[in-house]
C-alpha positions as CSV (number, residue, x, y, z in Angstrom):
1,M,-21.0,-43.5,86.1
2,P,-21.5,-45.2,82.7
3,R,-25.0,-45.5,81.3
4,K,-26.5,-48.8,80.6
5,A,-26.9,-49.6,76.9
6,D,-30.5,-49.0,75.8
7,V,-32.3,-52.2,74.9
8,R,-34.7,-51.7,72.0
9,K,-38.2,-52.8,72.9
10,H,-39.6,-52.7,69.3
11,E,-38.2,-53.8,66.0
12,V,-39.6,-53.5,62.5
13,K,-38.6,-55.6,59.5
14,A,-39.7,-54.5,56.0
15,D,-40.4,-56.4,52.8
16,L,-41.3,-54.4,49.7
17,S,-43.0,-56.6,47.1
18,N,-42.9,-54.0,44.3
19,F,-40.7,-50.9,44.3
20,Q,-43.5,-48.7,42.8
21,L,-46.6,-48.8,45.0
22,A,-48.5,-47.3,42.1
23,K,-48.9,-50.7,40.5
24,A,-51.6,-53.2,41.4
25,K,-50.7,-56.0,43.9
26,S,-47.9,-54.0,45.3
27,A,-47.4,-53.4,49.0
28,L,-45.0,-52.7,51.8
29,T,-45.1,-55.3,54.5
30,L,-43.9,-54.4,58.0
31,Q,-43.4,-57.2,60.5
32,I,-43.6,-55.7,64.1
33,Y,-41.8,-57.2,67.0
34,A,-41.8,-56.4,70.7
35,R,-38.9,-57.9,72.8
36,R,-38.1,-60.2,69.9
37,K,-41.6,-61.6,69.7
38,K,-43.8,-60.9,66.6
39,V,-46.8,-58.9,67.6
40,G,-48.3,-58.3,64.2
41,E,-47.9,-57.5,60.5
42,L,-48.9,-54.3,58.7
43,Q,-49.3,-54.3,54.9
44,V,-49.5,-50.9,53.3
45,G,-50.9,-50.7,49.8
46,R,-52.3,-48.1,47.4
47,G,-55.9,-48.4,48.5
48,S,-55.7,-49.5,52.1
49,L,-53.7,-51.0,54.8
50,C,-54.2,-54.4,56.5
51,W,-53.3,-55.5,60.0
52,W,-52.7,-59.0,61.1
53,G,-52.5,-59.3,64.9
54,K,-50.5,-61.9,66.7
55,H,-51.6,-65.4,65.7
56,K,-54.5,-64.1,63.5
57,Q,-55.4,-65.8,60.2
58,T,-57.5,-62.9,58.8
59,A,-56.5,-59.3,58.4
60,K,-58.4,-56.1,59.5
61,R,-58.5,-54.0,56.3
62,I,-58.8,-50.2,56.7
63,N,-59.0,-47.8,53.7
64,W,-57.0,-44.6,53.7
65,S,-60.0,-42.3,54.5
66,R,-60.9,-44.4,57.5
67,F,-57.3,-44.5,58.7
68,T,-57.0,-40.7,58.4
69,D,-60.1,-40.3,60.5
70,M,-58.8,-42.7,63.1
71,M,-55.4,-41.0,63.3
72,N,-56.8,-37.5,63.5
73,E,-59.2,-38.5,66.3
74,L,-56.3,-40.3,68.2
75,A,-53.9,-37.3,67.7
76,Y,-56.3,-34.4,68.1
77,G,-59.5,-35.7,69.7
78,K,-63.0,-35.7,68.3
79,D,-63.2,-32.0,68.0
80,G,-59.7,-31.4,66.6
């Protein structure tokens, strides 16, 4: 019996404003889609990352130290 073709739920489109992220005002912008509807935008820069949720005018800025703490807690728990 043939398998159904997998339908992708998520899609990510990238825009790199400056090839070397070491320079000021350079960032990688990722547009995140779920089922062809934009759910947010993530901008990755040297000092931090910014998240714009769906229909949001202002970004949530998180520095790399805070992001590391958040990801470690998510992946390994508070005591990990």
